[in-house]
C-alpha positions as CSV (number, residue, x, y, z in Angstrom):
1,M,23.4,88.4,138.2
2,S,23.4,88.0,141.7
3,K,26.1,88.3,144.6
4,I,26.0,85.7,147.2
5,L,29.0,86.4,149.0
6,S,28.9,89.6,150.6
7,N,31.9,92.2,151.0
8,T,32.9,90.8,154.7
9,E,32.6,87.4,153.6
10,L,35.1,87.8,151.1
11,A,37.1,90.1,153.0
12,N,37.4,88.0,155.6
13,I,38.4,85.2,153.1
14,A,41.5,87.2,152.0
15,D,42.5,87.9,155.0
16,E,42.6,83.7,155.9
17,F,44.4,82.8,153.0
18,G,46.3,85.7,151.6
19,T,45.8,87.4,148.1
20,P,45.8,87.1,145.2
21,L,43.1,84.5,145.6
22,Y,40.4,82.6,143.6
23,V,37.5,82.0,145.7
24,Y,34.2,80.1,144.4
25,D,30.6,79.4,145.9
26,A,29.4,76.5,145.1
27,D,25.4,77.8,145.9
28,K,26.3,79.6,142.8
29,I,27.2,77.0,140.8
30,K,24.0,74.7,142.0
31,E,22.0,77.8,141.1
32,Q,22.8,78.0,137.3
33,Y,22.6,73.5,136.8
34,N,19.3,74.1,139.2
35,K,18.0,76.9,136.4
36,L,19.4,74.2,133.2
37,T,17.2,71.1,134.6
38,T,14.5,73.0,135.6
39,A,13.6,74.6,131.9
40,F,14.2,70.9,130.2
41,K,12.4,69.2,133.2
42,N,10.0,67.4,130.8
43,T,12.5,66.6,128.0
44,D,15.3,64.0,127.3
45,T,18.2,66.4,127.9
46,V,21.5,65.9,129.1
47,F,24.5,68.6,130.4
48,F,27.9,68.1,130.4
49,Y,30.0,70.3,132.2
50,A,33.1,72.0,130.1
51,C,35.4,71.5,131.9
52,K,37.8,73.3,130.6
53,A,36.6,76.7,132.9
54,L,37.7,75.2,135.2
55,T,39.1,72.0,136.2
56,N,39.8,71.8,140.3
57,I,39.2,68.0,141.2
58,N,37.2,69.6,144.0
59,I,34.7,71.7,141.4
60,L,34.4,68.7,139.3
61,Q,33.7,66.7,142.8
62,Y,30.8,69.3,143.4
63,I,29.5,69.0,140.1
64,K,29.5,65.6,139.8
65,S,27.5,65.2,142.7
66,L,24.9,67.7,141.5
67,G,24.2,65.0,139.1
68,A,25.3,66.7,135.7
69,N,28.4,64.8,133.5
70,V,31.2,66.3,132.5
71,D,32.5,67.3,128.9
72,C,36.6,67.4,127.6
73,S,38.6,69.0,125.4
74,S,41.8,66.7,126.2
75,I,43.2,63.4,127.6
76,N,44.5,64.5,130.6
77,E,40.7,66.0,131.4
78,V,39.4,62.7,130.6
79,K,41.7,61.3,133.3
80,L,41.0,64.2,136.3
81,A,37.4,63.7,135.5
82,L,38.0,60.0,136.6
83,H,40.0,60.8,138.8
84,A,37.1,62.9,140.6
85,G,35.1,60.0,140.0
86,F,33.0,60.4,137.2
87,S,32.1,56.7,135.2
88,P,33.2,56.7,131.8
89,E,30.1,56.6,130.5
90,R,29.4,60.1,132.1
91,I,32.5,61.8,130.0
92,L,32.4,63.3,126.5
93,Y,35.8,63.6,125.0
94,T,35.6,66.0,121.9
95,S,38.8,66.2,119.8
96,N,40.2,69.0,118.2
97,G,42.9,68.4,115.9
98,I,44.7,65.6,117.8
99,A,46.7,62.4,117.1
100,F,45.0,60.0,116.7
101,S,46.7,58.1,119.9
102,E,45.0,60.3,122.2
103,I,41.9,59.2,120.2
104,E,42.5,55.4,120.9
105,E,43.4,56.0,124.5
106,A,39.9,57.8,124.8
107,K,38.6,54.9,123.5
108,D,40.9,52.2,125.7
109,L,39.2,54.6,128.8
110,G,35.7,53.8,127.2
111,V,34.3,57.6,127.0
112,I,32.1,58.7,125.0
113,I,34.1,60.3,121.8
114,N,33.1,63.2,118.9
115,I,35.5,63.3,116.4
116,D,36.5,66.7,114.8
117,S,38.3,65.7,111.2
118,L,38.0,63.3,108.2
119,S,41.5,62.1,108.5
120,N,40.7,61.1,112.5
121,L,37.5,59.4,111.1
122,E,38.8,57.4,108.9
123,K,41.7,56.2,111.0
124,F,38.8,55.2,113.5
125,G,36.9,53.4,110.8
126,K,39.8,51.8,109.7
127,K,40.6,50.6,113.4
128,Y,37.2,50.2,115.1
129,G,34.7,49.8,112.4
130,H,31.6,49.6,113.9
131,S,32.8,48.1,117.1
132,Y,32.7,51.0,119.7
133,P,30.1,54.2,118.9
134,V,31.6,57.5,118.6
135,G,30.4,61.4,117.6
136,I,31.1,63.7,114.9
137,R,31.7,67.4,115.2
138,L,30.5,69.5,112.5
139,R,30.8,72.7,111.3
140,P,27.2,74.8,110.9
141,N,29.2,78.0,109.2
142,I,27.3,79.8,111.4
143,M,29.0,83.2,113.3
144,A,28.1,83.7,117.0
145,G,29.8,84.7,120.2
146,G,30.7,87.7,121.6
147,H,33.8,87.7,120.1
148,L,35.6,86.2,117.2
149,K,38.2,84.7,119.7
150,I,35.6,82.1,121.0
151,S,33.2,81.9,118.0
152,T,33.7,78.4,116.8
153,G,31.2,77.5,114.2
154,H,31.6,80.1,111.3
155,A,33.3,79.1,107.5
156,K,36.9,79.9,108.9
157,S,37.3,78.1,112.2
158,K,39.3,74.9,112.6
159,F,36.4,73.0,115.0
160,G,34.5,70.5,113.4
161,I,33.8,69.0,110.0
162,P,32.1,71.3,107.8
163,V,28.9,70.5,106.9
164,D,29.3,71.0,103.7
165,Q,31.6,67.7,103.8
166,A,28.5,65.4,104.7
167,D,29.1,63.4,101.5
168,K,32.8,62.9,102.4
169,I,31.3,61.6,105.8
170,I,28.7,59.2,104.4
171,S,31.3,57.7,102.3
172,L,33.6,56.8,105.4
173,V,30.8,55.7,107.2
174,E,29.7,53.2,104.6
175,K,33.4,51.7,103.7
176,Y,33.9,51.5,107.2
177,N,31.0,50.8,108.8
178,I,31.3,53.3,111.6
179,H,28.8,53.4,114.2
180,I,27.8,57.2,114.5
181,N,25.4,58.0,117.6
182,D,25.9,61.4,117.8
183,L,26.5,64.7,115.8
184,H,27.9,67.5,117.5
185,I,28.1,71.4,116.8
186,H,29.3,74.1,119.0
187,T,28.9,77.6,117.9
188,G,30.7,79.8,120.1
189,S,30.9,81.3,123.8
190,E,28.4,84.3,124.7
191,I,25.4,83.6,122.6
192,E,22.3,85.6,123.7
193,D,20.2,84.7,121.3
194,V,18.6,81.6,121.1
195,D,17.7,81.8,117.6
196,V,21.3,80.9,117.2
197,F,20.6,77.2,118.9
198,V,17.7,76.9,116.3
199,K,19.9,77.9,113.3
200,G,22.6,74.9,114.1
201,I,19.4,72.4,114.6
202,E,17.8,73.2,111.1
203,V,21.1,72.6,109.7
204,L,21.0,69.4,111.1
205,F,18.0,68.0,110.2
206,D,19.2,68.4,106.7
207,I,22.0,65.7,107.6
208,I,19.9,63.6,110.7
209,P,18.2,61.2,108.2
210,K,22.0,59.9,106.4
211,F,22.4,58.7,110.1
212,K,20.4,55.5,110.9
213,E,22.1,54.6,114.1
214,L,21.6,57.9,115.5
215,E,21.0,58.5,118.9
216,V,22.2,62.2,120.3
217,I,21.9,65.5,118.9
218,D,24.7,67.7,120.8
219,L,24.2,71.6,120.4
220,G,27.5,72.3,122.7
221,G,27.3,74.9,125.0
222,G,27.8,79.0,124.9
223,F,25.2,80.1,127.0
224,K,25.4,83.9,127.4
225,V,26.4,85.0,131.2
226,P,25.9,88.6,132.4
227,Y,29.3,91.0,133.3
228,K,28.0,94.4,133.7
229,K,25.1,95.5,135.7
230,G,22.3,95.5,133.5
231,D,23.7,92.2,131.7
232,T,21.1,89.7,130.6
233,E,22.3,85.6,130.2
234,T,20.9,83.1,127.6
235,D,17.1,82.7,128.2
236,I,17.3,79.0,129.2
237,N,13.3,78.8,129.4
238,L,12.6,80.1,125.9
239,L,15.9,78.1,124.8
240,A,14.3,74.8,126.0
241,Q,10.3,76.0,124.8
242,K,12.4,76.4,120.7
243,V,14.0,73.3,121.2
244,N,11.3,71.8,122.1
245,E,9.2,72.7,119.4
246,L,11.9,72.2,116.7
247,F,12.1,69.0,117.6
248,A,8.5,68.1,117.6
249,S,7.9,69.8,114.2
250,H,10.8,67.9,113.0
251,P,10.6,64.2,113.8
252,N,13.6,62.1,113.1
253,P,12.7,59.5,110.1
254,G,11.0,57.0,111.2
255,G,10.1,58.2,114.2
256,K,13.1,57.9,116.3
257,H,13.6,59.3,119.4
258,L,17.0,61.6,119.7
259,Q,18.2,62.6,123.2
260,V,19.7,66.3,123.4
261,W,22.7,66.9,124.4
262,F,24.4,70.7,126.2
263,E,27.7,71.7,127.6
264,P,27.7,74.5,129.3
265,G,30.8,75.7,131.4
266,K,31.0,79.2,131.8
267,F,27.7,79.3,132.4
268,L,28.1,77.3,135.4
269,V,31.0,78.4,137.2
270,S,31.4,81.8,136.1
271,E,29.5,84.0,138.1
272,C,30.8,81.6,141.3
273,G,33.9,82.9,141.3
274,Y,35.8,85.9,142.5
275,F,39.1,87.0,142.3
276,I,40.3,88.8,145.4
277,T,43.4,91.5,144.6
278,K,45.4,93.7,147.1
279,V,46.3,97.2,145.7
280,N,50.0,97.5,146.3
281,V,50.4,101.0,145.0
282,I,48.5,104.2,143.5
283,K,50.2,106.4,141.2
284,E,49.0,109.3,139.5
285,S,50.2,109.8,136.2
286,G,48.7,113.2,134.2
287,D,45.0,112.8,134.5
288,T,45.1,108.9,135.1
289,T,45.4,107.6,138.5
290,F,46.7,103.8,138.2
291,A,45.6,101.5,141.0
292,G,48.3,98.6,141.0
293,V,47.6,95.4,142.4
294,D,49.2,92.2,143.8
295,S,48.6,90.1,140.6
296,G,48.8,90.6,136.7
297,F,47.4,89.0,133.3
298,N,49.3,85.9,134.4
299,H,46.5,85.5,136.8
300,L,43.7,86.9,135.2
301,I,44.4,87.1,131.2
302,R,41.1,87.3,130.2
303,P,41.1,91.3,129.4
304,M,43.9,91.6,128.2
305,F,43.5,88.6,125.6
306,Y,39.8,88.9,125.2
307,D,38.7,92.7,126.0
308,A,37.0,90.9,128.6
309,Y,34.7,92.6,131.3
310,H,35.3,92.2,135.2
311,R,33.0,94.1,137.6
312,I,35.4,95.7,140.2
313,E,34.6,96.7,143.3
314,N,36.4,97.8,146.3
315,I,35.7,95.9,149.2
316,S,37.9,97.6,151.6
317,N,36.3,100.8,150.8
318,P,32.5,100.2,149.5
319,N,31.2,103.8,150.6
320,G,34.0,105.9,149.3
321,E,33.6,108.3,147.3
322,E,33.9,107.6,143.8
323,K,36.9,108.2,141.8
324,I,38.0,106.9,138.1
325,Y,41.1,104.5,138.0
326,S,42.8,102.2,135.7
327,V,43.2,98.8,137.5
328,V,46.8,97.9,136.3
329,G,48.7,94.8,137.0
330,N,52.4,93.9,138.2
331,I,53.4,92.2,135.3
332,C,56.1,94.0,132.8
333,E,54.0,94.1,130.1
334,T,51.0,96.2,129.1
335,D,48.9,94.1,131.5
336,T,45.6,96.6,132.5
337,F,42.5,94.6,133.9
338,A,40.1,97.9,133.3
339,W,40.3,101.3,132.1
340,D,38.8,104.4,133.2
341,R,37.0,102.0,135.9
342,K,34.8,104.2,138.1
343,L,35.2,102.6,142.2
344,N,34.7,103.7,145.5
345,E,38.0,105.6,146.7
346,V,41.0,103.2,146.2
347,R,44.0,103.3,148.8
348,E,47.4,101.1,149.0
349,G,46.6,97.9,151.0
350,D,42.6,98.0,149.8
351,Y,41.3,94.7,148.4
352,L,39.3,94.6,145.0
353,V,37.1,92.0,144.1
354,F,37.1,90.8,140.5
355,Y,33.8,89.2,139.7
356,N,32.9,86.8,137.0
357,A,36.1,85.1,137.6
358,G,35.6,81.2,137.8
359,A,35.5,80.6,134.0
360,Y,38.7,80.8,132.7
361,G,40.6,82.5,135.2
362,F,42.7,79.9,137.4
363,Q,42.3,78.3,134.4
364,M,44.6,80.3,131.9
365,S,47.0,81.3,134.4
366,S,50.8,81.2,134.1
367,N,54.3,81.7,136.0
368,Y,55.2,84.1,133.4
369,N,57.3,87.0,135.0
370,S,58.3,84.0,137.5
371,R,55.3,84.8,139.5
372,L,53.2,82.3,141.8
373,K,50.6,80.9,140.9
374,P,47.3,82.1,143.3
375,A,45.7,79.6,145.7
376,E,41.7,78.7,145.4
377,V,39.1,78.4,148.3
378,L,35.5,76.6,147.8
379,V,32.6,78.0,150.2
380,E,30.4,75.4,150.7
381,N,27.6,75.0,153.3
382,G,28.9,78.6,154.8
383,K,32.6,77.5,154.8
384,A,35.6,78.2,153.2
385,K,38.1,75.4,152.4
386,L,41.2,75.6,149.9
387,I,41.4,73.9,147.3
388,R,44.1,74.4,145.7
389,Q,47.1,75.8,147.6
390,R,49.3,78.9,146.7
391,D,52.7,78.5,144.3
392,V,55.7,78.6,146.3
393,F,59.2,79.7,144.8
394,E,60.5,75.8,144.6
395,D,57.3,75.1,142.2
396,L,59.1,77.8,139.5
397,L,62.2,74.8,139.6
398,K,59.6,71.9,139.8
399,N,60.4,69.9,136.6
400,Q,63.3,71.9,135.4
401,V,66.6,69.8,135.0
402,I,70.3,70.9,135.7
């Protein structure tokens, strides 16, 4: 778990731009992307950044500059990717329970499309037949991921077409002469055991021979990142080795080459992100000392939503005596970032930094309690620049009709 920006740098950025504040380190994104490309350097593997993790246009443009493609979960993410300069052939749109009109729009924009229901596959076949290649998202019925809410491949998941309905898929493909060039699976997030990906590939090997125009196997994302000291991340080198070995031992019938795709999101941007808050109040309550900060789950919902752990440091008093605190927000709900957390002595006015805040931090923020969304800053080449302004009161009234 590397730490690139120093306490002093983060404190200076907070002084300049105010708090609460999201800060992203471009160097860390580059480091993570290089891990992927280095591990798979001798293979035909393509990486699509799962941009639902963080869609700030500056982040998209930076990731594009590294050479990555982009994976989208909505038509508006597709449009953001186009706005960021990605060409349509570098944009993957994997639909999920959407109206067919959104697939039609994606097709008109010329992007790569994965379809996740028999219903939309039939509609696609009826309208487009063989004229536009399309992928299919399959549900492999594999339980994986660090939390049930982020596990997407199990037998009760809403995502994808169940693999046991492969015959129905084939019937539709043959009936409408649909051009299937991609099979996609995604089992969940926070996957440390690379054998989960192996199991997914093995499920696909039974199905691959049924698709004569197949060009791509898309294994999704979900790579684990470290949150606590001592945590490990997905062993990308081992993953590359096992994927290569598996495809070498199970060649596509007829010897046709298949390209492999991955969709890393959190892996690329989680560790690049720092969320800086200021302590408003210290409150003693029995055996508990609360450190109340100028934020809440309206800005960082993961601890309350996923029981997610974020390492927290007091960068204003890094050498203070360690004490136990519950770090809480200012929202009128149970709003706890951390229970009984050991921190260097916290004083009112201190800056507390939450690590691993790049993925699903700002992206899942809201104006709950009519609170303002924070600003975002990108540090690139040693310089911090504002990439999203902090909300002002007028933003709360925007789009309201009186």
